[in-house]
C-alpha positions in Angstrom: -0.1 0.0 0.0 1.5 3.2 -1.0 0.9 6.2 1.4 -0.5 8.3 -1.5 -2.8 5.6 -2.5 -4.0 5.1 0.9 -4.7 8.8 1.4 -6.4 9.1 -1.9 -8.7 6.2 -1.3 -9.5 7.5 2.2 -10.6 10.8 0.8 -12.5 9.1 -1.9 -14.3 6.8 0.4 -15.2 9.6 2.9 -16.6 12.1 0.3 -18.1 9.9 -2.6 -21.7 9.8 -3.1 -21.4 6.1 -4.2 -22.9 3.2 -2.1 -21.9 0.1 -4.0 -23.9 -3.1 -3.5 -22.3 -6.4 -2.6 -21.8 -8.8 -5.6 -21.3 -12.3 -4.6 -18.3 -14.0 -6.1 -19.0 -15.8 -9.5 -17.2 -19.0 -8.0 -18.4 -19.5 -4.5 -16.1 -22.6 -4.2 -12.6 -22.1 -5.7 -12.0 -25.4 -7.5 -10.6 -24.2 -10.8 -7.0 -25.5 -11.0 -5.7 -22.3 -12.5 -7.4 -20.0 -9.8 -6.2 -22.3 -7.0 -2.6 -22.2 -8.4 -2.7 -18.4 -8.8 -4.0 -17.9 -5.2 -1.4 -20.4 -3.8 1.4 -18.5 -5.7 0.4 -15.1 -4.5 0.4 -16.3 -0.9 3.7 -18.3 -1.1 6.1 -17.9 -4.1 5.1 -14.3 -5.0 4.6 -13.3 -1.3 2.1 -10.7 -2.2 -0.2 -11.8 0.7 2.7 -12.7 3.0 2.3 -9.5 5.1 -1.3 -10.2 5.7 -0.6 -13.7 6.7 2.1 -12.7 9.2 -0.2 -9.9 10.6 -3.0 -12.4 11.2 -0.6 -15.0 12.5 0.5 -12.8 15.3 -3.1 -11.9 16.4 -4.3 -15.5 16.1 -1.4 -16.7 18.4 -2.4 -14.3 21.0 -5.8 -16.0 21.5 -4.6 -19.6 21.4 -3.8 -21.5 24.6 -1.3 -24.4 24.5 -2.9 -27.9 24.2 -6.3 -26.9 22.9 -8.0 -27.7 19.6 -8.0 -24.9 17.1 -10.3 -24.8 14.1 -9.6 -22.8 10.8 -12.7 -22.1 8.9 -12.3 -22.1 5.1 -8.6 -22.9 5.4 -7.8 -22.9 1.6 -4.4 -24.1 0.9 -3.3 -23.9 4.5 -0.8 -21.1 4.0 -2.2 -19.3 7.0 -3.1 -22.5 8.9 0.5 -23.9 8.4 2.1 -20.8 9.8 0.0 -20.8 12.9 0.4 -24.5 13.4 4.2 -24.0 13.2 4.1 -21.4 15.9 1.8 -23.4 18.2 3.2 -27.0 18.1 1.5 -28.0 21.4 -2.0 -27.3 20.0 -4.1 -29.6 17.6 -5.4 -27.9 14.5 -8.3 -28.7 12.2 -8.8 -27.1 8.8 -12.0 -27.3 6.9 -12.8 -26.2 3.4 -15.4 -27.0 0.8 -13.0 -26.9 -2.1 -11.3 -30.4 -2.8 -8.8 -28.6 -5.0 -7.7 -26.3 -2.0 -7.6 -29.2 0.4 -5.3 -31.0 -2.0 -3.0 -28.0 -2.0 -3.3 -27.9 1.8 -2.4 -31.5 2.4 0.7 -31.1 0.2 1.7 -27.9 2.1 1.2 -29.4 5.5 3.2 -32.5 4.5 5.9 -30.4 3.0 6.2 -28.4 6.4 6.4 -31.6 8.2 3.6 -30.8 10.6 1.9 -33.6 12.8 -0.6 -31.4 14.5 -2.8 -30.6 11.6 -6.0 -32.4 10.4 -7.8 -31.4 7.2 -11.4 -32.1 6.4 -14.1 -31.2 3.9 -16.6 -28.8 5.5 -19.1 -26.2 5.3 -18.5 -23.3 7.7 -22.2 -22.6 7.8 -23.0 -26.0 9.2 -20.4 -27.1 11.7 -22.6 -30.1 13.0 -19.5 -32.3 12.9 -18.3 -30.4 16.0 -20.0 -30.7 19.5 -21.1 -27.7 21.5 -18.3 -25.9 23.3 -15.7 -28.4 22.0 -13.3 -26.0 20.3 -10.7 -23.9 22.1 -10.1 -21.4 19.4 -11.8 -20.6 16.1 -10.3 -18.5 13.5 -10.9 -17.5 9.8 -9.0 -15.1 7.6 -10.1 -13.6 4.4 -12.7 -16.3 3.7 -16.1 -15.1 4.9 -16.7 -13.1 1.7 -17.0 -16.4 -0.1 -20.4 -17.0 1.5 -23.3 -16.4 -0.9 -25.5 -14.3 1.5 -25.7 -12.5 4.7 -27.9 -15.2 6.0 -24.9 -17.7 5.5 -22.7 -15.3 7.3 -25.2 -15.3 10.2 -25.2 -19.1 10.3 -21.4 -19.0 10.3 -21.4 -16.7 13.3 -24.2 -18.7 15.0 -22.1 -21.9 14.6 -19.0 -20.2 16.0 -20.7 -19.1 19.1 -22.1 -22.7 19.6 -18.9 -24.7 19.1 -16.2 -22.5 20.9 -15.7 -22.9 24.6 -17.2 -20.2 26.9 -13.6 -19.0 27.6 -12.2 -19.9 24.1 -10.5 -17.7 21.5 -12.1 -16.1 18.5 -10.4 -14.4 15.4 -12.4 -13.7 12.5 -11.0 -11.3 9.8 -12.1 -10.3 6.2 -12.5 -7.6 3.9 -15.1 -4.9 4.5 -17.2 -3.5 1.8 -16.0 -0.2 0.3 -18.3 2.5 -1.1 -16.6 3.1 -4.4 -15.9 0.7 -7.3 -12.7 2.8 -8.0 -11.4 2.2 -4.5 -11.8 -1.6 -5.0 -10.0 -1.5 -8.2 -7.1 0.5 -6.6 -6.5 -2.1 -4.0 -6.9 -5.1 -6.3 -4.6 -3.6 -9.1 -1.9 -1.8 -6.9 0.5 -4.8 -7.1 -0.6 -6.1 -10.5 3.0 -6.3 -11.7 3.9 -8.6 -9.0 0.9 -10.9 -8.8 -0.7 -13.4 -11.1 -3.5 -11.9 -13.4 -6.0 -14.4 -12.2 -5.2 -13.5 -8.5 -5.9 -9.9 -9.4 -9.2 -10.6 -10.8 -10.1 -12.7 -7.9 -9.0 -10.0 -5.5 -11.2 -7.5 -7.2 -14.3 -10.0 -7.0 -13.4 -10.5 -3.3 -13.7 -6.9 -2.5 -16.8 -6.6 -4.4 -18.2 -9.7 -2.5 -17.1 -8.3 1.0 -19.8 -7.9 3.6 -20.7 -4.5 4.9 -19.4 -3.4 8.2 -22.9 -3.0 9.4 -23.4 -6.7 8.8 -20.4 -7.6 10.9 -21.4 -5.2 13.6 -24.9 -6.6 13.9 -23.8 -10.3 14.0 -20.9 -9.7 16.2 -23.2 -8.1 18.8 -25.9 -10.8 18.4 -23.6 -13.8 18.8 -20.3 -12.9 20.2 -21.0 -10.0 22.6 -18.8 -10.1 25.7 -16.5 -12.7 24.0 -14.9 -10.6 21.2 -14.6 -7.0 19.9 -14.9 -5.7 16.5 -12.3 -3.5 14.9 -11.8 -2.2 11.4 -9.0 -0.4 9.6 -8.9 3.5 10.2 -11.7 5.5 8.9 -12.6 3.0 6.1 -13.4 -0.7 6.5 -10.9 -2.2 4.1 -10.5 -5.0 6.6 -12.7 -5.9 9.5 -11.6 -8.2 12.5 -13.5 -9.7 15.4 -11.0 -10.8 18.1 -11.3 -12.2 21.7 -9.0 -10.8 24.3 -5.5 -12.2 24.6 -5.3 -15.4 26.4 -2.3 -16.6 28.4 1.2 -15.7 28.3 3.0 -15.3 25.0 6.3 -17.2 24.9 9.4 -15.2 24.1 10.4 -17.8 21.4 7.3 -17.0 19.5 8.0 -13.3 19.5 11.5 -14.1 18.1 10.0 -16.5 15.4 7.6 -13.8 14.3 10.3 -11.1 14.2 12.5 -13.3 12.1 9.7 -13.9 9.6 9.2 -10.3 9.5 12.8 -9.4 8.8 12.8 -12.0 6.0 10.0 -10.3 4.1 11.2 -8.4 0.9 11.3 -4.5 1.7 8.0 -3.8 -0.3 6.2 -6.4 1.8 7.7 -5.0 5.1 6.3 -1.6 4.1 2.8 -3.4 3.4 2.8 -5.0 6.8 3.7 -1.8 8.5 0.8 0.0 6.8 -1.5 -2.7 7.8 -0.4 -2.6 11.4 -0.8 1.3 11.5 -4.3 1.2 9.9 -5.5 -1.4 12.3 -3.7 0.3 15.3 -5.5 3.6 14.5 -8.8 1.5 14.5 -8.0 0.1 17.9 -6.5 -3.3 17.3 -2.8 -4.0 18.1 -0.7 -6.9 19.0 2.3 -7.2 21.3 3.8 -9.5 18.8 3.9 -6.8 16.1 5.3 -4.0 18.3 
């Protein structure tokens, strides 16, 4: 994110008369091999999404307690899941997704990382009946909720999260928020087009168009997660929205060191992107001691 681009988008979003409607994604389950490959490449080889993964990893780690079961909703190729599982070897992780193509990538990735604390399953995040009430220590989901077709499906997911997570459990749900202007969406989707696969750029734009409105997140968070998690959004405009429970337990110094090492290993442009994301959320009230 360039500073000029952020400022310009902030001004546009705050002054525009537009109020764009949500457009569900054309492919609600990503099974197309080329699209799956582009998504995986952007998150790993091209490292476009690496700053976002690292940001979420730090926040997710703050709500996990050692030894508990952790569920990743719509885990995709397990890039985020694998990172979090590596950082928390004493917890058991389950990743669910509706896309068989994504789960194949996920299984290969988990095997490549040599992780023994991750289980992967086909699953619909709007119906978590395979999990008992109050059976999960922490539930998280990153950049996946916009794949849901309707607000009703989003509500079903919130209801299921509230049902399966333990009363003192951890919650971390983060996704894009809906922007007012189509031009703003195009700015964010195309800002790194020279460094990302074309199919990923198109999918990114579709994701921003499919993002739920901040008001939807506010209503459902208040209805199902009140007293258990707080809602935050990026400063002034809801480019991203996060619902996070309070920090649980003590953070091990070794974890801080591992995350710092990953941060230093990011290419300079991605380090700047991470810094911008940290700042935008910090101004919106969300911060992590692991990203100080």
